[in-house]
Each structure stands twice: as structure tokens, then as C-alpha cells.
N, C-alpha and C positions, 0 to 999 in steps of 0.2 A: 329618520323614518326607517322602519324595518325594510329589508330588501324585498320581501314579498309584497308589502304595501306599495313600495315605490314603483314596482313593475306592473301593477294592476291596470287593466284597461279602464278608461273612463268614458262613459257614453253620455251624450246630451240629448234630451228629448227635443226633437226638432219639429214636432207637430205644429208649433206656432208659426213656422215659416209658410204654411199654407193658408193662413188666416188673415183677414184685414187687420191693419195696424191700429190697435187701441193702446192704452197705457200699459197693459200687461205685455202685449207683444213687443212694444217698444223697449220695455225693460229687458226682456229676454234677448232681443236682437243686439242691444247695446252691450249687455254683459258678454255675450258670445263674441262680439267684435273685439272687445278689449282682451278677452282671453286669447283669442286668435292672434292678436297683435303682440301680446306680451310673451308668449311661449317661445322658447328656443326650439329649433327643429326636433331635437331628441325628445323633448317633452311633448311637443305638439303631436308626435306620432302616437302617443298614448290616448289621444282624444279623438272621438268620432261622434259626429252629429248623426242621429238616426231619424229618418223622416218616412212618412207614408209614400207609397208609389204616387207619382205625378207631381210631387213637390220638388222643384228644381234646386240645385245647389246655388246659394246666393253668390253673386260675383265678388262680394266683399270677403268671403271666406277663403283665405289664402293658405293657411297652414294646417288647420285642423282637418281631419278626414270627414267625409260625408258619404252616407250610404242610405239608399232607399231600401226599405225592408218590409216584408209582409205583404198581405193582399187586402187588408181591411182599411178602414178609415175611422176618424173620430175617436171617441172613448173606447170603442171596441178594439181599435188598433192599439191604443195605449195598454189596455189590460191584457192583451194577448200577444200580438206581434212584437210590440216593443219589449215586453217582459222577456219573451224568448230570446230576442236578439241581444239584450243587455244583461241577462241573468248571471253571467259569470264575471261581471265587472261592477263598477260603481256607476250609478245612474243619477244624473242631475236633471230635475224637472223644474222649470222656471215659471210656469204658468198655472198654478193652482191645482194641478192634478198629476197623477202618476199611477203606475200599476201597483196595486196593493200587495201583490205577491212578491215584489222585489224587496228583499230584506236589507240591501245595502244601498240606500238612496238618500239624496237630499232633495226635498221638495219645498219650493217657495209658495206659501199661501199669502196672497197679497193683502187680504183683509178678511173681516168676518161679516161681510155684507149679506151673504146668503143666509146667515143666522139672524142678523139684526133687522134686515129689511127683506123678508121673504116675499113681500108683495111685489118686489121688483122682477120676480122670476116666475116662469110657468111652474105649475105644481110639480110636474115631472122633473124639470131641470133642478128646481130647488131641493126636492127630496133626494135626488141622486147626489148632488154636490154636498149636501149636509152629511149624508151617509159616507161619502168618499172622504170628506175631511176628517170625520171621526175615525175612520179606518186607518188613514195615513198617519193620524196623530199617534196611533198605537204601534205603527210598523215602520215609519220613516223618520229620518232626521228632518226637522223643520226649520225654516227660516221665513222671515217676513221683512217688510220694508220700513217699518217705523216702530218705535217703542210703544206707541198707542196700540198698534195692531198686535204686538207681542202680548200686551196685557189682555186684550180682547180674546185672542186665540187661546191664551192660557186659561182664562176663566171658562170659555165655552167648550173647549176640548179636553179640559182636565190635564193639561200638560204644564209642568213647572216652567215658569217664564225663563229660567236660566237655561232650559233646554231648547229654546227657540232662538236661532241666530238672527242677526240684524244685518240686512243688506239693503241700504237705502236706494231709492230712486235718485237720479241725478239729472243734470240739466245742460251739460256742455254740448249735447247734440244740437241744440238750437243755434249755437255759435257758428256752425258750419253750413247753415242754410242761408241762401241768398233770398231776401224778400222779393216777392212778386208784387210790385206796387200797382200793377194793373187792376188788382182787386179793389183798390180804393175808388177808381173811376167806375168800375163795373157796378158797384152798389151805391154810387152817387154820394160818396163820403168826402169829397175833395174840399168842400167849403164849410163843413160843420163838424163840431166835436162829437165824439161818440163813445159810449161805454161798450165794452166787449164782454160777452158771455161765451165760454167755450165748454161744451159738455153735452151729454146725452139727455134725453127726456126722462130718464129714470127718476123715481120719486125722491131719492136721497139728494139729487142735484138741485132740487128746490127751484126749478126754473120759473114756476108760476109766481112765486113771491118776488123774484127779481123783476118780472114783467109788471106785476102790480105796483112795485115800488117805483119803477120808472114812470108808469102812467101817473102815479100820484105826484111825481116830480113836476109835472105839467110844464115841460120845457119843449115846445115844438121845434125849437132851433137846435136841439140835441137829439142824437139817434141812439138807439140801443141795438147793437148788432149781435144776433144770436147764431152761433156757429155750432152745428151738430145735426145729426139725423132727425128728421120728422119735426123740425122746430115749429113750422107754421101750423101744421095739422094739430100738433100737441097743444100749442098755445090757444088756438081757436076753440078747441074742444073744451078747454077749461075756462077761458076768459071771453069768448065771443070775438067779434071783429076787433082787430087791433089797429091803433093809429098808424098812419103812414111812416112815422119815424121809428117804428119797431121793424127792423130788417132781419128777415130770416134767410140765411145763406145756404142752409143744408151743409153737407160735408164739403170741406175745402182741402186743398193740398197743404203740406207743411209750409211751402213757400208763401202761399196766400195768408195763412194764419200768422206767419212771421210778420208780414206787412201790417196786418191789423194790430198786432201787439205793438209794433213800432209807432203807429199813429194814434192809438186809442188814448182817450183821456184817462181811462183806468180800466183794468179788468175787474169784473164783478164776479165773485166766487161765493155763492150763497149756500153751498152744500150743508145739509144737516148731518151727514155722515160720510166719512172718507177713511180709507186706510192710510193715505199719504196726501194726495192732492198735488198733481204735477203742474196744472196750468198756472198757479201762482208763482211757482219757481221759474217756469219758462218766461212768464211776463217780467219778473224781477230781473232776470238775466239780461233782458233786452231793454231795461230802463223804463218799463211800463209800470206805473203805479198800480197798486192792488188794494181793493177794498174787499174784505173777506169775512166769512163766518167766524164767530168767536167760539170755536170748538177745539178740543184737545189736539187732534192731529195737525190742524192748521197752525195752532200756536207752536207746536213742536217744530214744524218745518220752517215757518216764517218768522217766528219770534217778534221783534219790534219793527220789522221791515214793512208791515202792512197796516192799514187802518181797519179796525174790527167793527162788526155790527152784530146784532142779534138776528140770526137767520129766521127766527120764528115770528118776528115783528116787522111788518112792511114799513112802518114809520122809521124804524132804525136803519133799514137798508136805504130808504129814500133819503134820510138825513145824511148818510155817508156819501151818497151820490151828489147831493146838493153841496156838501163841503168841498168836493173836488171841483165842481163846475164854478162855484163862487170864489174859489181860491182861498178858502179857509185853511185848507191843508197845505203845509209846506212841501210842495211837490218835489222840489230839488232835494230836500233832505230825505224824503221817502225813497226817491230813486237811488240815492247814494247808499242808504241802508240796504235796499233790496239787492243791488249789485254785489255789495260786500257779503251779504248772507249767502248768496248762491256759490260763492267761492268755497264754501264748506262741503259742497257736493260735487263729486266727479264719478263718471262711470269707471274710470281706472281704479279708483279707491274701492268702489263697490265690488268690482271684479276681483280685486285682491282679497277682500273679505270673503267672498264666496269660495275662492280657491283654497283659502285657509280652512274653511269648513269642510270642503271636499277632502282635504288631506286628513282631517279628523275622521271622516267617514271611512276612508281607506284603511285606517288602523283598526277598524272594527271588523270582525271576522264572521259574524253571524249572518246566515242567509236563511230566510224562511222556507220551510218545506210546505208545499201546497196543503198538506193535512192540517197545518197550524191555523189556516183560515177556513177550514171546513170543506176543502176541495179534495176529493179522493181520486 
């Protein structure tokens, strides 16, 4: 690497540290943790996490620098304060957005959901993120989490697929979490088998069809546990009153979800669209069988380690549930294949991939002048 590139400062967009942890924020946090752990002190000195005022330095950040900068928040902070603070170095954005003026950056766009399922978002949010994605496609180096998302983003943003890097999600974070088994008693699951759904009420998650399929199963001795925000309100608005064996937990801790994975008969993953799909990988790592949508990103991630169904047909989902409960599926073999598949994913490997891409960005010398994007 040229001397000029090797000495350049590298900044990481730390806006995610002030937000609730969903899949995107977990990706960012685990990647930064691995970078922090892997770097020698002399290399770590080149890295700084930049965050808005009021965002605390995480206690797990041991080696990389941390700095609160600017006076704004949200997207305005990213487009102004973050850009100014990082403009003379390389900027790494891990959560779908970044300052469009920065000409030497790597931005991870996790999926094309905002283009494929605009109904999931408010009109203003959707319009802003679609525009932002198109602008970043012209000005930033891009990466994403699956080959499926590479193909999607390439088509929708007009970027050659070879120009979009691949940094997969991983799953080894679940192995360091101690399950909180009290959640089993809390929701009266000690003496009955249950299916588990983990996800938001967004349309692409297809929660309604999972509930319909479970109701059609007609097994009052079995429960369906729905983990995620607004589960009961969402379900009732679509389906009316639910049977007592559909359990809505709302949001839970990682420790509680871990316990549910360990005890569930199977995870039900009925999404009609995903960029990657983390819950199946988490479940497989913990020996929980998975029944899942037969869609390209799930096939890419899970391969032969799960039982597939057609997410658009309730009868297909219900049949997969019945096969699990009736013992038609060889659960031991499914568990073995699942655990084996998860060994192909690690946050360390993904962080190494990202660092290699950052090195490529360092070797580029072009920085956009504001006039190039219409700002005088």
C-alpha cells in the first residue's frame, strides 16, 4: 500500500450507537467490535468512531478512538457534521446511509427493501432513502450483506454487481449469550411445544400468514410465540381475536430470545422479502430447527439446513408446521445441518472482508467538491 494511503485516517460513522438494536445496528456493532479487537495499537490509532453529541462511548470499544462531534442529530448530523469531521479521511458507514458529499467512503446498504416494498415506510422516509441510495450509488463505494442483495441493488441503482462488495451477517454473537429461561415460565410455555416467530410487523415479514397457518393447524396443545414490537395489536387488526395459544411477547432481551430458540419446536420464518435473514441463522446456531420461506436470500444463507415452504400459501406453511409437530421431519438431521451451516459465518471473517474493502478505498484519491453535487 502506498505510504500516503497507509497513513490516512479512517473514520467510522457511529450514529448507530444511539439507536435501538435491530439487525442493522447489530451488524454495525459486531463489525466494529471485531475491528477493535483485531487491530494492533499502531493501526487502531488510525481509526476513530464519530458519533453525535450525547452518544456515549461503548464500554466494549477498547482500542479505536471515539469522538462526539457536531451539534445536530439524525440524518442532518450525517450530511453536515459527520461530513465535516471526516472529510479529510476515509469514512465507513455500516447502516444504509452516509454523507453524499464525502467522496472517499464505503457504505453498506443492507437490502433493497425501500425500493421493493415502499409500503413498509412513510412517504417521506421512503422518498428520502430512495434518493439517498441513488446518490450514494454514484458517489460511494458500496457493500451489502448477501449476493441476493448485490443483484438487487445492482439492478435498482444501476451499479455493476462487481462494484458492490459482500460483507455477510454472522451469528457467533448468540454463542456468548446466556439464555434467560425465566421467559419460559413467564409465558406459560413449560409444558407445551411452541413455534417461534421473531420479527417486526412489517409487511415483508408476512406475520399474518404465519398466524393464519398456525390457526389452520388446529392444535390447541401447541403455542405460537410472536416476538417483536406491536405483535398483538397488529395481529388483531388483521385477523380479529386470536386463540389463547397465540402468545404475543412484544420486544424481549437477547437473553430471553435465546431461551426461546433453545426450547422452540421450530422457528417459523415466513418473510416474502429479505436482504439476508438473521433469525434463521441464529436459530440454527442454537440447534433450533427452522421452517422458512422458499425465497432466494434464505436459500443462499440456509441452503439445505432448513425446511422450506411457499410463504404466499397458508396451507404450505401449515403443512410444514404439522410435519414438525408430527415428527415427519428428521429433527436431529435438521439440527446437525443447521449447526454445520452456521460455521461458514463469523463476524471476524466479515470484519476482515470489510477492512480489505477499506484498504481499496484508501488507495483511491478522489474527493468530491461540493459543486459536483450542486452545492455552491
